[in-house]
N, C-alpha and C positions, 0 to 999 in steps of 0.2 A: 358267341352269345353276346347280344347287345346288352349293356349295363347302363343304368340310369341313376344319376345323382339327383335328389330332390332337395331344392333349397327353399326353405320357408320359415315361418315362425316356429317356435318350440312346440313340441307336443304337450307341454305343460301350460301353454297359453290358452286362455278362453277365447272362443271366437269361431267363426265359420270356416276359416282356412284349416285350422287344426281339426275341426270336426270332419271335414271332407277328407283330409289326408289319413286320419285314423280309419275311415272307411276304406280308402284305397289300400291300406295295409292289409286288409282282410281278403283282398281279391287275388285271383290267380295271376292277373297282370303284374302285381307287385312282386310276386315270387319269380315269374317268368323273366323279368328284366332285372332281377337282383337289385331292386331299388334300395337306395340308402338315403335316409332323411337327415339333412344337415340343418340344424336350427340356427337362426341368426338373431333371434330376439325372444325375450320372455318378459313377463310382467315383473315389475319391481322398480327400484330406484335407478338413477342414472349410472351409478357405479356398477351395480349388478348387471344392468343392460349392456354396458360397455364390455365388461369381462366376458359376458356370454357371447357377444359378437366376436371378440378376439378368439375365444375358444372355437367358435364355429368356423371362423376363417382359417385357423390352423388345421382343423380337421379336414376342411375343404381342400387345402393345398396338398395335404398328404394323399388324399383319395383321388383328386381330379385326374391325374395321369392315367388311372386305371379304368376310367369310365368313358363311355362313348357319347352320351346325351346328358345335358343338364336341364332339368325342368324347374323353372323359377315360378313361384307362386307369389303374386304381388297384391298388396292392399293399397292403403293410402300413401301419401307422399313419403313419410319416413320409411315405409317398407320398400318403396321403389329406390330410395336413396341408398339404403343398406344393400339391396340386391345388385345395384349397378356395378359396384366394385367386383362382386362375384361374377357378374356377367362379363365384364371386360377380361377377367382372367380366363374364363371359359373360352372366349374368342381367341385370346392369345395362345391358348393351347390347342386351338383348332377343333374344339368340340362343337357338336350340334347342340342347338338350344331351342327350348320351348318356353315361351313367356305366357303365363296363365294369369289373367286379371280377375280378381275377385271383388269387383266394384259394381255399383249400379250407375244410374245416370249422373251421379255426382262426378263422374270421370271428367266431364267438361270443365268442372270447377277446379280440379286438382292437376289436370294434365300439364306436364312440363317436359324439359329436355330429357330427363331420365326415362320417362315412358316412351317418348318419341324415339330415342336412340335404340332402346331395347326392342321395340316392336319392329322398327325398320331393319335391324340387323339380325333378328332372330330367324330361325328356320321355320318356325310356326308360332302363331299367336292364337291363344284360346280365350274366348269370351263366353259369358254365361247366358247370353241371349242374342237373338237376331237384332234387337234394338241396339244393344251395346256394340255389336259388330259394326253396325252402320256408323255409330259415333266414332269408333276407332278408324274406320275407313276414311272418314272425313279428315282425320288428322294425318294419316300416313299415305292416303291414296287408296284406290280400289285394289286391294291386294288379295290374290287367291290363296295366300298362305294363312289367312285368318279363318278360323273354324269355331263353330259353336259347340260346346260340350256342357250339358247341364250338370249341376251337382246331383249326386245320387241320394236316394232315400236310405236312411239307416236300416240295418238289419236288426230286428228285435229278437234278442236271445233270451231275455228274462220271460219266463212263462208264468210268473205270478199273476194272478187275476184279482181285480178289485171291482167292487160294485160301482156302477155309474152313478154320478151325482148330478144334480141340476146346476151345472157350472160351465161357464165358457172361459177358456184358458187364453191368456196372453203369455207368450214365451219369448224372452229377449231382454236386452239391456233397457232399463227405463231411462230414456232420454227423449228429447223433443222429436228427433227424426223418426223414432219408432211409433209415434202417435199414441202412446199409452194414455196421455191425458185426454185425447179425443174419445178413447174408449170409455174412460170413467165418466166423462160428461154425457156421452150418448147413452150409456147404460142408465144414468140417473134419470133420463127422460122417460124410461119405461119401467124402472125398478119398482115403483109403487104397484103396478099391475101384476108383478111377478115376485111376490115377497119370498117365495121358496127357491128363487134362483139367485146366483151370485156370479161375479167374475173373479177369477184367480189370476194374479199377476206373478209370474215366476221369472225373476231376473234381478240382478243388482242394479245399482245406479241411483236414480232419484226416488228412493223408496219413501222417504219422509215427506217429500212433496206430494207423492201420490196419496199417502195416508191423510195428509192435511186437506187435500181436495175432496176426498171421499167424505171426511167429517163435515166439511163446509157444505156439501151437497146433501148431507143427512143420510148417506147410504153406507156408512162405515161398517155396518153389520153385514152388508152384501158385497163387500170388497175384501178379498183375502190377499195379503202380500207375503209371499214366501221367501223373497230374496233369491239368490242364485241357487239353482237345484241341479243335481247331477246324479248319475247312478240310480239307485233304487228309488230315491225321492222323485227324480224326473220321471221314471217309469210309472210310478204310482199316479202322479198328477195327470199324465197323459191318458192313462187307463181310466181314471175316474171322470174325466171331462167328457162332455157331450159335443163340444165343438171347439175350434180354435179361431181366435180373431187376431189378425196382425194388421194394424192400421198404418203401416209404414208410408213415409214420404219418398224414400229411395231405398233400393235394394239391388243386389246382384241377382242371385236367386236365393230367397230366404230359407235358411235351414229350419226355421220354425215351421214353415209350410211343409217342407220335406218330412220333418218329424211327424207332423199331423197326418200326412198321407200314409206314412209307415204304420201308424196306429189306427188307420181307418177313420180318422176324424173328419167331419165336414168342416169347411174352411170359409171364413169371411175375411177378405183382404182387399188391397188396393191394386190397381193395374200398373204396377211399377216393376222395373227390372225385367226379369224373364217371365213374369206372370202373364203378360199379354200373349206370349207365344202359345200358351196352352189353355188359357181361361175362357170359359163360356158361361157367362152369368146365368145362374139358375139351373145350369146343366151339370157342371162339375165343381162349382164354388159360387159364392155370392160376392159381388164386387161393388165398391163404391169409390168415389174419388177422394184422394187424401184431403183431410181437413173438413169434410162435409159431415158434421156431427148429426144432422137431421137424417141424412141418408143412412148413416151407420146405425142410428137408432131404429130405423125401419128394417134394416137387414137383421139386427139383433132380435127384433120382434118376430120376424119371419122364422128365424132359426129356433127360437124358444117355443113358438106356438104351433109349428107344423112338424110333427114327428115324421110324417111321410117324406117331407122335403129333407129332413136330416138323414133319413135312411138312404134316400137316393144319392145325396151328395157323399155320404160315407162310402157307398159302393164305388162311386167315381174316384174317390181318394185311393181306395184299395187297388183299383185298376192302374192308376198313375204309378203307385209304388211298385207294382209287380211287372210293369211293362216299360214304358218310356223312361222312367226314372229309377229303374232297378240298378243295383251296383254292377251287375254283370253287363247290362247294356251300356252303361256309361264307361266302364273300364275297357270294354272292347273297343270303343271309339278312341280312347287314349292309346291303346295298344296299336291300333291302325296308324295313328299319327307317328308313333315311334318307328314303326316299320317303314313308313313312307320317307322319313328323313334320315334314317340310319345309313 
């Protein structure tokens, strides 16, 4: 029986990699390959992070001889730097390796020797989109061992129902790269025509900056800031919303969009990361270019004013969640990779 060690950030860390792995844990694939999750990083101060890394490395050294494949999940440069030591040890022990990159087009900006060596020497490299695959190919050469595996949509287990509200949801950390300020500015252009609608921003980060901007634009009563939400609070806000807007400048494959599809929400977003692989503007989502606030305002107006459009896009979201991006479909792809390299 092939056994797989999974090396990634802690399950207690906020972010996309943790969310994806928690979904993987629910799958038949996870049980079939007796996957074991080794955490190398968690949120906190430097001492806490260092102690957690040492703990993860110790656990890894104890378990490594008994496993056949090591599956590394990488993010930004600090993540790649931490994983590189684990990767070298896996190769020293003669283990098969999978390198799974959870980044968007910013990979060109952060690419360094750690990424280069791991992708060149791994048995398989996994990217989140065809566009990202092309970028990595440019760095390491046209390699047949690179494969695209999308992130899966979550499985909604909470059956509590909530009444829909006239609100458009933003879900994610509030910082410049997510485009949350573009959303506030664009909504301000149409808010006077829709006084019964609001935007809801669910995420930590630049909350006070967002509040100050809403006040400056005179729409503070139509902008709700929730901070970080999870569990029942997250379930409720997704159920109550009528659409999701993610104006990102860079993504791998955004978990916020996958969450929206799982809840059957229509989506407004930008053609970044893996979105262009599947997006058809006006057919399965609404698209605009990053930073184009006028275009975003137009898309918000369409979503608010046209209930038939919202319903059509909602059906497209449901189809995405149950077919191409279902947990079963995605983990079957990962299982095939394990079988091919074992």
